[in-house]
C-alpha positions in Angstrom: -9.5 0.0 1.5 -7.0 1.3 4.1 -8.5 -1.1 6.7 -8.1 -4.0 4.3 -4.4 -3.1 3.7 -3.8 -2.7 7.5 -5.3 -6.1 8.2 -3.4 -7.7 5.4 -0.1 -6.2 6.7 -0.7 -7.6 10.2 -1.4 -11.0 8.6 1.9 -10.8 6.7 3.7 -9.8 9.8 2.4 -12.8 11.6 3.7 -15.1 8.8 7.1 -13.5 9.0 7.3 -13.9 12.8 6.2 -17.5 12.6 8.9 -18.5 10.1 11.8 -16.2 10.8 13.2 -18.7 13.3 13.2 -21.6 10.8 16.6 -22.8 9.7 18.9 -21.1 12.2 22.0 -22.3 10.2 20.5 -21.2 6.9 22.6 -18.6 5.0 20.2 -15.7 4.1 20.7 -14.4 0.6 19.7 -11.0 -0.6 18.5 -10.3 -4.1 18.0 -7.0 -6.0 15.6 -7.0 -9.0 14.0 -4.7 -11.5 10.7 -5.2 -13.4 11.3 -4.3 -17.1 7.6 -4.8 -17.9 6.6 -1.5 -16.1 9.3 0.7 -17.7 6.6 2.4 -19.9 5.7 4.6 -16.9 7.9 3.7 -13.9 11.1 2.1 -12.7 10.4 -0.7 -10.1 13.3 -1.9 -8.0 12.9 -4.7 -5.5 15.0 -6.1 -2.6 14.3 -9.7 -1.5 15.7 -11.0 1.7 15.5 -14.6 2.7 14.2 -15.3 6.2 14.2 -19.1 6.1 14.5 -21.9 3.5 10.8 -21.3 2.5 10.0 -17.7 3.4 11.4 -14.4 2.2 10.5 -10.7 2.5 10.3 -8.5 -0.6 10.3 -4.7 -0.5 9.9 -2.5 -3.6 10.2 1.1 -4.5 8.9 2.8 -7.7 9.9 6.0 -9.4 6.9 7.1 -11.5 7.7 9.4 -14.4 4.4 9.4 -16.3 0.8 8.4 -15.5 -0.2 8.0 -19.1 -1.3 4.4 -18.8 -3.9 5.5 -16.2 -5.1 8.1 -18.7 -5.7 5.2 -21.2 -7.6 3.2 -18.5 -9.7 6.0 -17.2 -10.4 8.1 -20.3 -10.0 5.8 -23.4 -11.6 2.6 -22.0 -15.2 3.4 -21.2 -17.4 0.9 -19.3 -19.5 3.4 -17.5 -17.0 4.3 -14.8 -16.6 7.7 -13.2 -13.7 9.8 -14.7 -11.5 12.2 -12.8 -11.3 15.8 -14.0 -7.6 15.5 -14.9 -6.3 16.6 -18.2 -4.3 14.5 -20.7 -1.3 16.8 -20.2 -1.4 16.3 -16.4 -1.6 12.5 -16.8 1.3 12.5 -19.1 3.5 14.7 -16.9 2.5 13.1 -13.6 5.3 12.2 -11.2 5.3 10.2 -8.0 6.6 7.4 -5.8 5.4 3.9 -5.0 6.1 1.3 -2.3 5.5 -2.4 -2.1 5.8 -5.0 0.6 5.2 -8.7 0.4 6.0 -12.1 2.0 6.9 -15.0 -0.3 6.0 -18.5 0.6 8.0 -21.0 -1.5 5.6 -23.8 -2.0 7.8 -26.1 -4.1 11.4 -25.1 -3.6 13.9 -26.0 -6.2 16.4 -28.6 -5.0 18.8 -28.0 -7.9 19.8 -24.4 -7.3 22.3 -23.5 -4.6 20.1 -20.7 -3.6 17.1 -21.5 -1.5 15.0 -18.7 -2.9 14.0 -20.6 -6.0 11.0 -22.5 -7.1 7.3 -21.9 -7.2 6.0 -19.3 -4.7 2.8 -17.6 -3.5 3.2 -14.0 -2.5 0.6 -11.6 -0.9 1.8 -8.1 -1.6 0.6 -4.6 -0.5 1.2 -1.5 -2.5 0.9 2.3 -2.2 1.5 5.0 -4.8 1.4 8.7 -4.6 1.2 10.7 -7.9 1.5 14.4 -8.2 -0.1 16.0 -11.3 1.6 19.2 -12.5 -0.3 22.5 -12.1 -2.0 23.5 -15.3 -2.7 27.2 -15.9 -5.9 28.0 -17.8 -7.3 31.4 -19.0 -11.1 31.9 -18.7 -12.7 35.3 -19.5 -9.3 36.9 -19.5 -8.5 35.7 -16.0 -5.9 33.1 -15.1 -6.6 30.0 -12.9 -4.5 27.0 -11.9 -5.8 23.4 -12.0 -4.3 21.0 -9.5 -4.5 17.3 -8.8 -3.1 14.3 -7.0 -3.8 10.6 -6.8 -3.3 8.0 -4.1 -3.3 4.3 -5.0 -3.9 1.5 -2.5 -3.7 -2.2 -3.5 -3.4 -5.8 -2.6 -2.0 -8.4 -4.9 -1.9 -12.2 -4.8 0.9 -13.4 -6.9 1.9 -16.8 -8.1 5.3 -17.2 -9.7 8.4 -19.3 -10.1 11.9 -17.9 -9.4 14.8 -19.4 -11.4 18.5 -19.0 -10.6 21.4 -19.2 -13.0 24.6 -18.6 -11.0 23.9 -15.1 -9.6 21.3 -14.1 -12.2 17.6 -14.2 -11.1 14.6 -14.7 -13.4 11.2 -14.2 -11.7 8.1 -14.5 -13.9 4.7 -14.1 -12.1 1.0 -13.7 -12.6 -1.6 -12.5 -10.1 -4.9 -10.9 -9.3 -5.7 -8.2 -6.9 -7.8 -5.2 -5.8 -6.8 -1.7 -6.4 -8.3 1.5 -5.1 -7.5 5.0 -6.6 -8.3 8.3 -4.9 -8.2 11.3 -7.1 -8.3 14.8 -5.6 -8.4 17.9 -7.8 -9.4 21.5 -8.1 -10.2 22.6 -11.7 -11.8 25.7 -13.3 -14.2 25.8 -16.2 -16.2 28.4 -18.1 -19.9 28.5 -17.1 -23.0 30.2 -18.4 -23.1 34.0 -18.6 -19.3 34.3 -18.2 -19.3 32.6 -14.9 -16.6 30.4 -13.5 -17.3 26.8 -12.4 -15.0 25.5 -9.7 -14.8 21.7 -9.5 -13.3 20.9 -6.1 -13.6 17.1 -6.5 -12.7 13.8 -5.0 -13.2 10.6 -6.9 -12.7 7.1 -5.6 -12.4 4.1 -7.9 -12.0 0.5 -6.7 -11.5 -2.1 -9.3 -10.0 -5.6 -9.7 -6.6 -5.8 -11.2 -4.5 -8.4 -13.1 -0.7 -8.7 -12.8 1.6 -10.3 -15.4 5.3 -9.7 -15.6 8.9 -10.7 -14.9 11.6 -9.5 -12.6 15.3 -9.8 -13.4 18.0 -9.4 -10.8 21.2 -10.5 -9.1 22.1 -12.4 -5.9 24.1 -9.9 -3.8 25.7 -12.6 -1.6 29.3 -13.7 -2.4 29.4 -16.8 -4.5 30.1 -19.9 -2.4 33.3 -21.9 -3.2 32.8 -25.4 -4.4 
């Protein structure tokens, strides 16, 4: 999965280099956006920078304050997949950070808006997330032990959307498909037979397709042009 992400990043870099010189007199706008559809578990903030009339670079950072949605996907939806040895409380109280990077190719730019970054676009996007699960103390046979765990998420998304501008306000609905890999690492303790202790020093890898559906809302940070 890491090799796929590296190859994809090199491909995106080539696209940026090929188009960065287009439109030398073009005024490059900057946009800041949030994704309200993910507020159930994280705050996503994006910065989009125009590079040319048809190409822009988008970077995002996420503050993760619960991993409960992943608990629902891994523990409550059962289609025969492996399940990590992470407790419900650890999922709920999971904290972490996420990063995204993508290159937007505006296929059908809008000629009505003053801003060039408007219209239908295609965007390959890479993502990485790191989630730290809180330590969980357990008592087995009158002895105390501490369960620990983390999760790394690697993903690639292929998004199709259309960005609308109304004065300085940005509306950016999108849909997409992708591939997402999750690497869980954990050390947990359980009671075994004959008062023994079973130590689960585990690593679980899950690679599944993903579907994206959402909307970003934001502002154009450039000063408004005088008419």
